[in-house]
N, C-alpha and C positions, 0 to 999 in steps of 0.2 A: 183257337182250337174249336170253338163252337161252330164256326163256318166249315172247318174241315169235317167235323162230325156230320153236319148237315149234308155235305157233298157225299160223304161215304154212305149215308142212308139212302141215297138215290131216290130223291123225291120224284113224283110223277112229272112235275113241271120241268125239273132239271133234265130228266131223261128225254122229254119231248124236245127241249131246246137243243140238247146235244145231238139228238137224232136228226133234227132238221139241219143243223149247222155243219155237221161233220159226217164223213163217210169214207169207207175204205176205197183205195184208188190204185190204178196203174196208168201211168202216162205212156200211151202208145207202146206198151210192152217194155219201156225203158226202165221204169222203177220196179224193183222186185217186190214180191209179196212175202218174202221169207220173214219169219219172226225173228226178233232179236235173240242172239245167243246161239242160234243154230240148233241142230239136232242133239238130243241128250242121249249119248251112247256111252257105254262103259261105266266106270265108277263115278260117283259124284264127289265134288270137292266141297260142296255145301248144300244145305237145305234151308231155304228161306220161306217161311210161312207155308211149308209143305211142298214148295217147288224145288226140285233138285237142279243143281248146276253141274253140268257135265265137266269132268276133269279133262276130257279130250279137247273140248272147246276152250276151256280155261287155259290149257297149255298153248293152244294156238294163239290165243290173245296175248299171252306173255311173250311168245316168240315175236309176234307182230310189234309189240311195245319195245322189245329189245332191239329190233332193227331200227326203230325210230329214235330211241334214246341214245344208241351208240354205246361206247365202252365206259362211259362215266358212271352209269348207274349199276349198282350191284344187283345180283339176281333176286335177292329178297326185297329190295326196293321196288323192282318191277312187279314181283308177285303181289306185294301189298298195294301198289297202285292199281293193278288190274282188279284185285279183290274189292277195293273201295268202289271202283267204277261198276263192277258187276253187282255188288250189293245194292247200290243206288239204282241202277237200271232195273233190277229185278223188282225191288220194292215199288218203284214208281210204275213199272209196267203192270203190276197187279192192280194198282189204282186205275190205270188207264182202262184195263179190261173191265173192271168193276163198273166204271162210269160209261163205257162204250166210246172212249175217246179215240178217234182216228184222225188222220190228216188228209185233207183233200189236195187235189192237184195244185190249185192256186197257192195254197199255203206253202207247199214245198218250193215252188218257184220263187215266191216272195222271200222265203228264208234264204234260198241260195243267193238272192240278190243282195243280201246283207253280208255275204262272205267275200272279202277282198280278193282272195286267190282265184275265185271264179269270175267275179265282176270285172277284174282288171286283166283277165287273160284274153289276149287278142284273138285266140282261137274261137271265142264265143261272141265276138263283136260283129256288128253289121257294117255296112259301108260308111256309116257315120261315126264309127268308133265307139258305139254304145252296146252294152250287153244285150244280146238278142236271145230270147228263150228258145226260139226255133233253131238257131245255130247251135245252142247248147244241146237240144234233143238230138240233132243230127250228129253231133260229135260223139255223144254217148252211144248212139246206134252204131256208129262207125267203129268205136272201140270194141263193142260186143262182137262185131263181125270180123275185124281185122287185127285187133290188139288185145288179146286176152289178159295180158299182164296189167295194162292200163285199166281195162274194164274191171278186173278184180279189185284194184285200188279204189275205183269209183264205188263199187258195191260196199266197201268198208265205209267210205264217206257217206254213202246213201243212208246206211243204218244209223250213223251218228246224227245226220241231218234229221231223219225221221224222229229219233229219240229227242233231240233238242226241240224240234217243233212241237212234239206232244207235250214236253215239259212246259214249254212256253204257254200252250193252250191251257194246261191243267192249272198252272200257277196264276194265270190271268183270271181264270174262273174264280179262284179263291180271293184274289186281290179285289175283284169286282164286288165282293161281299164285305170288304173291309172298309169301315167308315168311322167318322168321329162326329159327334153332335156339337152344337154350339156350347152346350152345357159342359161337355168334356173340354172344349177349348177354353172356356172360362175357368174351369178348375185348374187346368195346366198353367194358365196365366197367373192365377192366384198363388199356386204352389211356388212359382218362381219369384213373385213380386210382393206378396204379403210378408211383412218383416216383424221380428220380435227381438227386443233387447232383454237380457236377463242378468241378474246378479246370482252367482251360484257358489256353492261349496262342494268340492269333490274330494272324497277319500278314495284314493286309488287302490285297486286290488293288490298292487305291488307292495303296499304298506304292510301286508301280512305275509310272512315268509311261507313259501311252498312247503317247507319241511314241517310246518306246524299243522298242516291240513292232512288228515288221514282219509284215504279213499280205499275202500275195500274192493276185493275182486268181485264180490256180488253186486256192488254198486255199478262197477264198470259193465258187468254182464247185463244188468237191468237196463242201463242206458243204451247199450248196443241193441238190445231187443226192442226198445222203444223207438229207435231210429234206424231200423234195418236198412232202409234205402240208402242211408249215408255211409254204411259200413259194409257194402258188398265188395268182394274182391275176386279178381280173376285167378286162374291157376297160375302159380308163380314158383320160382326157385331162388334160393340163396346159394352162392358159391364163394369159395376162396381159392386163390391160386398163387403159385410162385412162377414167375416168368424168367426163363433162361434165354436171354437175348444173344443172338449171334452177332457179335460185334468184334472189331479188331482189337487185339491186345496191344500193349505198348511195344512188344517185340514185333508185331505185325506192322505197326506204324513205322518203326525204325527201318524195317526191311524195305518198305515201299520207298521211303526217303532215300535209302541207299541205292535202290534201283534207279531212281530218277537222277541221282547225282552221277551215276556211271554213264548215263546217256548224254551228259553235257559235253564230255570230252571225246576227242577222236580215239578210236581204238583200232588195234591191229588184229586181223583175223586171217588164218591160213586158208587159202583157196585151193581146194584139192584139184580142181580142173586145171588151174595154172601152175600148180606145184610151187606157189609163191605166196607171200603175205600181201594182203590188201589192207589199205587204210580206210576204215569206215568213219566218215565224218560224223561228229556228234552235233548236238543241238546248237552249240556255239558257232560252228563253222560250216554247217550244211548250206549248200547252194540251192537245194530243192526242198524247201520247207514243207510243201504240201505232201510230198512223198515220204519225208522223214516222219511227220506227225501221223500220217496214215499207218505207218508201220509200228510206231513206238508209243503213241499217245492214246489215251481213252477219250480225248476231246480233239476233234479234227481242226484243221486250220480254217479259221473264219476270215475270209479276205475282205469283209465289209469294214469300212472305217467306222469307228465308234466314238461317241462323245463321252465325256467324263461320267455322265449319269448312267451310261450303259455298262460301266465297269463295276467290278465288285466294290461296294461302298467302302469297305474297310481298307482297301488297298488302292483306291482310285487316285488319290493324290500322288502316291509313290509311282504308280504306273504312268501317269500323265507326265511326270517329271523326267522320265527316262530319255536319254539321248538315242538317236538312231543307231541300232546295232548293239546297244547295251541291254543287260538282263537284270531281272530281279527274281530272287528265290534261291532255294525252294521255300515256299510258304504254304501254309495250310489254309484252304478255302473250302469250308464245308467238309465233304467226305473225300476231298482230293488233296494231294500234294501237287503243287504247280511250280513251274519256272516260266516266266514270261519274258519275251524279247521284243523290243521296239523295232518294227519293220519299216514303218513309214509314218509321216505326220503331215497333215494339211493345216497350215495356219489359218485360223478364223474359218474353219470348215463348217461350223454350225452357228446359226444366228437366232437369237431370241428377239422376237418382235411383238408389237402390239398394233392394233389397227382400229379405226372407226369406219365401219362400212355404211355408206349411204347408197341404198339401192333405189330402183325406180321400176315402174310398171313395165314388165317385159324383160327385165334383167333375169339372168339365170338364177333359179331357186329363190326368186323374190317372193316375199310373203304376200299372199293375195290382198292383204289389208293395205299394202303400200300402193298409193295411187299417184304419187308425184311423177312428173315427166323426167326424161333424161336431163333436159336442160335445167330443170328445177333442182335435181339431185346434184348436178355439177356446181351450181351456184351455192347450194348449202355446204357442199364439201369444201369449197374455196373459203367460205366464211369460217368454217371450223378449223381449217388449216391455219388461218391467221390467229385464231384463238389458241390453238395448240402450241404455236410457237411463242406465244406471249409469256414473258417471265412470270413465274408464280403459278401458271396453270398446271393442275394435276391431270395428266393425260388419262389416267385410269378413271377418274371421275367423269371426264368429258366423254369417254367411251361408254361408260355405264348409262349416261343420260341420253346419248344420241345415236349409238351404233345400232344398225339393223341386223348385225351378225349374231350368231349364236354365242360368240365369246363376250358379248356385252356384259353379262353378269360378272364375268371375271376381269372386268376393266379392259376388255379387248385383247387380253393376253393370249398369244398363239403358241407360247412355249418355244423350245429350240427346234429348228428344222435344218436339215442338211440341204446342200445345193441340189436343185432339180425337183424338190418335193412340192414347193408352192407353184402357182401358175406363173408363167414366164415374166410378165411385167413386174409382179410382186417380187419374184425371185431376183430379178436383175437389180431392182432398187436396193433390196436388203444386202446383197453381196457386193455391191459397188459403192456403198456409202459407209461412213464411219459410225461407230456407236454414238447415239445421241441425235443422229440426223432424223428430221421429220419431213416428210414429203407427201405429194399427192400422186396416187397411182390409179389408173383406170384398168379394170378387167371386165370380163363378161358378167361379173356379179354386181358391178356398180363402181362407185368411186371410193377409194380407200385413203384415209389419212393414216400414214404408216409411220411408226416410231421404232427405231432400232435400239433395243434395250441392252443387248450384250452380244459378244462374239466369243466363241471358244474354239480351240484347236480340236481336230478330230484325229484319231490315231488308228493305225492298223497294228495289232499286236498278235504275235504267235505265242501260243501257250502249250507247253509240254505238260501233260497232266496224267497222273496215275491215281485211280480210285483206291481208297484205303479200305480193304476188305479183310475179313478174318481168314487166316490161313487154315489149311486142312487140319493142322495140329490143334489149333484153337477150336475148330468145329468138333473134332473128336473129343476133346476135353469137355466141352459143353455137353455133348451127348452123354458122356459118362456120368457127369454130375447130375443131370436131369434123371437119368435112369436109376442111379443110386438113391436119389431122393424119393423117387416113385416107389422103389422097392421097400425102403425104410418105412414109408407112410402107409403102405398097403399091408404091412405087418402090424405089430402091436404099438409101434411108435407114434406118439401124438404128432399131428401135422405141424402145429405151432412150435412144439419143442424141437422137432427135427430141423425146422427152418431156422430157429434161433441158434442152434448149435453150429450151423453152417453159415450163419450171417446172411441168410436169404430173407427177402422182404415178402411177407404174406399180404396179399391185396384182396379185400372182400368185394363182392358184387352182389347187391341185394335186389330182390323182387324182379328178376328177369321174367319176361312173358314168353309164352310158347312160340310165338312167331318173331321174337327178337332175333337180331343178328349181331349187332355191335355190342361188344363188352368193353367197358371202360378199361383202358390200359392194354387191350388186345385187339381192338378194332373188330373187323368182320370175322366172326368165328361161329358160323352156323352149326358146325359139327359138335361143338361143346354144348350149345343150347339143346340140340337134339338128344345128346347123351343125358343131359340133366333131366329131361322130361321123359326119357324112356322108362316105362313101368318097371323094367328089370334093374334099373340103377337104384341101389339102396342108399339110404341116408348114411353119410359118412364115407361113402365109397370114393376112392382116389383113382385117377387115370391121367396118363401122360398123353398130350396131344402135340403132334407136329404142326407148327404154324409157319407162316411165311418166312420169318426171320428168327427162328429158334424153336423153343419148346415151352409148353405150359403144363405144369402138373397141377391138376384141378381136383378139388374136394367138394362134394355136394354137402352143404351144411343145413339146409332147411327146405321143406316142401310145404306149399300152401295150396289147399284145395279150393276149388271154385265155390263161391257161396258167401255166407256171412263170416266176417272176420272173427277170429278167436279173441278171447280177452287179452292174451299176451300180445297178439299182433296189433290190436286196436288201442292198447293202453296209452301209447305215446300220443295218440290223437284225442282220446277221451279224457285223460287225466287233467289237462289244462282246463277243459270245460267244466268238469265236476268240481275242481278246486275253485274256479271262479264262482260257481253257484254257492259253494259252502262259504266262501269269503263274503259274498254279498249277504247271505243270511246272517253271518256272524256280525258284520258291520251294522246291519239293520237292527238286529236284536239288541246290540249294545247301545244303540243311540235312539231308541224309541222315545217319542215325546219331547225331544230336545228342540230348542229353537235353533235357528241357523247359526247364531253367534256361538251357542254352546257346542253345536255340532263341529264347528271349525276349531274352537278352542280346545275341546277335549281330544281332538284327533291331530292337533298340532299342524293344522293347515290354515290357509288364509282364503278369504272370499275373493272371487275374481268376477270379471264382467265379460260379456260377449254381446256384440251389437249386430244388428241387421241380419239375424239368422233367418234362413228360409227353409221351407220344407224340401225344396229341391236340392239344397246344398246345406245339409244339417251338420256343418263342421264347426265344432267348438275349439277355438284356438288353444293349443296346448294339450288338448284331450283327444282330438281326432273326430271321426264321424260318430255321432251319437243321435241317430234318427229317433229312437224312442224318447230320449230326454227332450229333444227339440219339439217333437210332436206333442209331448205332455205340456210344454210351455205354451204352444199354440191353443191348446184346449182350455187354458186357464184365463181368468180375467186379469186385466192390468192391475198391479198392486197386490195380487194374491201370492201366497207362499205355498209351495208344495210340501208334501211329506217326503219321506226318503224314497228315491227312485233308483232302481238298479239299472245302470247303464252298461255300455260295452267295456269301459275301462275302469269303472269304479262306481261307488254309490254317491248320488247327488242329492242336494236339496237346493231349490232355486226359488227366486222371486222374480215375477215378470215386472220389469221396470217400465216397459213401453211396448205397445202394440200398434202397428201401423198397417192399415189395409191399403192395398194398391188402388190407385184411381180406377174408377169404372170406365170401361170402354164402350163405345157405341155398338161395336160389333166384334165378336171373337172368332170370326171366320178364319183369320190368318192362323191363329193358334190351332183351331180345329183341323185346318188343312195340313198344317205341319205334323200334327199327330197322325193324321191319316197317311201322309206320305211316309212317315217313319215306320208305321205299322206295315204298310205295303212293302217297304224295303226289306223288312225282316221275314216276309212270307216264305221265300224260297228256302232259306236256311232253316227257319223255325219249323216249317211244315215237314220238311224231309227228316229233320232230327226227331220230331215227334213220331213220325211213322216208323223210323228205324228203332226208336226206343220201345215201341209197342210191338215190334216184330219178334218172331221166334226164329233165331238164326243159329243153325248148327254149323260151326266152322270146322272143317276136316282138313284144312291145309297142311297141318303138321304131319299128316299121314303121307303126304306126297312131297313135301319140301323140308 
């Protein structure tokens, strides 16, 4: 942090260095000079160290992220992702401005050369197939003139590239000031390699019951005030709710089952146009299965042959055993009732195989490290074939040790594959030979020693399925129950009492934050969170919410203001610490002046030993991490006995039985270099977190989302 502080002070030397090395730029009018974040118009979604973030630009960023993320991300996930990025960019941009960091032309091009999507794009390649910066400039200029959409995407990329390049420059400046001396390397070596053996007696804090330790409210309050940084809290709310889930009743399930049974048999229907009865073939007898399932099933006919592993696990054995034309069901599979009919079967239609790939230089997808010739590869493959066929050889072990293929760690296992999936020579061998056969196959990838492990039939099954859904009557009943419960609890009736009378389950949700979205048991319910944080919502207020598959009747049970935690809120965290302090004082007071033997005897514990303890790993077996206790041991002379020491898990008394200094090294540069590399590796993360922690951030997202 000292280095960060020095940079932030903008010393004259640093300003001169940066001024000479960096300058604002425009590459032939291609790179824009717009500032990150765009114009700030309208209301602000945040204020970061005095800089306002425009809600208009923020919304555009969320929309852009939404297009990239697709339907898998929720709206609040996108908002939070954009927020984190915007906060980071703004805080770092303020540092860049303060230090005068800009990016010159060569840095932009060099950074682009590290991005595979640009470097590997043939559009930017010269005649030699290499990325050409002039080709790239020409392409961007062409987009600007003839392809506005593509140019707009480039402008977005440009801003990200500029930001990343500035960050790289900024963090590299800090890393340049991070170093470790040989003395620091020597200390690190000694912390890891100096050792101490101890004999110790420990009286654990658990030997004193918590119930015997009295802690007052004033003591908790005083502790909180002395450790304010540790007991800050964000604005939060506690809720409790009863969930009324829309799910099918037993009557609904039976009705669906009855419907599916009716569709199995042929039925007679009157045809008004013919003035005669027509026979409508059922699932058993239909000759046009595709059309039948299109009309009558919630799952259409899948004509693809499937292996046993692709069928519902619970019913796979039964379905695979069906004869052609026979049926199984109705059976329940998840939220469906189903009847399945065997339409066709291919014997041995899927093959499980393993292989050992011996590739060569020039073979398709060959690892660049493979230098053997094709002839050498063939010779080795033939030798391995002989070994693979030898009695007692474990093929999987042979594959793990010799295969150049990605399946080597799995013993060459390629799993089950249907005909036509593997390359032709491989496919022909596996489908034309019996299980257990081992042979040599050549493909464009190299030479394969192939073993056929298993063969299974594949089947084509038609399934008539109906989803089990709640009926309109069930939905109406659920609405009535939820509304009745809401009305009862908004009057004088206690929430828990009303729930108990109706056998409803009350579920608590504690400490939700203002920008939370997911509630345990209800998933994404942003509307409930917004209601809970609305200033007009009173403590104890109850409201019914319509959710995706039912209703939730919610009660606000607690409000937490931003700032220092109250005694009540912090007591669960503070009580164990104060009890530990009081137990330590009690044990020490009761055992003052005692020898180690008396300390052990009077507290009904026995002495133990611990060997080869180090400062870097201060773990005492059976007690856990005890840095202060181990540190005390290192500060003592061999043979000396300590007084009573308050540790993390109890009170100790120890004797140092052996001290062993690590052998001196001629040079500690390796340890110093490791320390420097470790510190440099933490710079990006640590510096940004320090900047963020010291920033003043006013978050107004809840006003808009």
